[in-house]
C-alpha positions in Angstrom: 116.6 6.2 -145.2 113.0 5.0 -145.3 112.7 5.7 -149.1 116.0 4.0 -149.8 114.7 1.0 -147.9 111.6 1.0 -150.1 113.8 1.1 -153.1 115.9 -1.9 -151.9 112.6 -3.9 -151.3 111.2 -2.9 -154.7 114.4 -3.7 -156.6 114.8 -7.0 -154.8 111.2 -8.0 -155.8 111.7 -6.8 -159.4 114.7 -9.1 -159.6 112.8 -12.0 -158.1 115.2 -12.3 -155.2 114.3 -13.5 -151.7 115.9 -12.1 -148.6 117.8 -15.3 -148.4 119.2 -14.7 -151.9 120.4 -11.3 -151.0 121.8 -12.6 -147.7 123.8 -15.2 -149.5 125.1 -12.8 -152.2 126.2 -10.4 -149.5 127.9 -13.2 -147.5 125.9 -12.5 -144.4 125.3 -15.1 -141.7 121.9 -13.7 -140.9 119.4 -11.5 -142.8 119.1 -8.8 -140.0 121.0 -6.1 -141.9 118.9 -6.6 -145.0 115.7 -6.2 -142.9 117.1 -3.1 -141.3 117.9 -1.6 -144.7 114.4 -2.4 -146.0 112.7 -0.8 -142.9 114.9 2.3 -143.3 116.6 1.7 -139.9 120.1 1.6 -141.4 121.9 2.3 -144.6 124.1 -0.2 -146.5 127.8 0.7 -146.5 129.4 1.7 -149.8 130.8 -1.8 -150.2 127.3 -3.3 -149.7 125.8 -0.7 -152.1 128.2 -1.9 -154.8 127.2 -5.5 -154.3 123.5 -4.5 -154.3 123.9 -2.5 -157.5 125.4 -5.5 -159.2 122.8 -7.9 -157.8 120.0 -5.6 -158.8 121.6 -4.8 -162.2 121.3 -1.0 -161.5 123.4 1.9 -160.4 123.9 3.0 -156.8 122.1 6.2 -157.6 119.0 4.2 -158.4 119.1 2.6 -155.0 119.8 5.6 -152.8 117.1 8.3 -152.3 118.6 11.6 -151.6 116.8 14.2 -149.4 115.5 17.1 -151.4 
């Protein structure tokens, strides 16, 4: 989860998006879930991964880091 969180942070920054931008795109009232994802404390649901992949213009596979 930690590496996936790093990917979310990296992709957000590459796309010049603030936490607030992602929050609004996700339709969240608060940014807490996004912070948890970035810290690797939680994983986005599949629905949220779909939105993130569209927002970051990438595939879900590029967001998720699978254990080896």
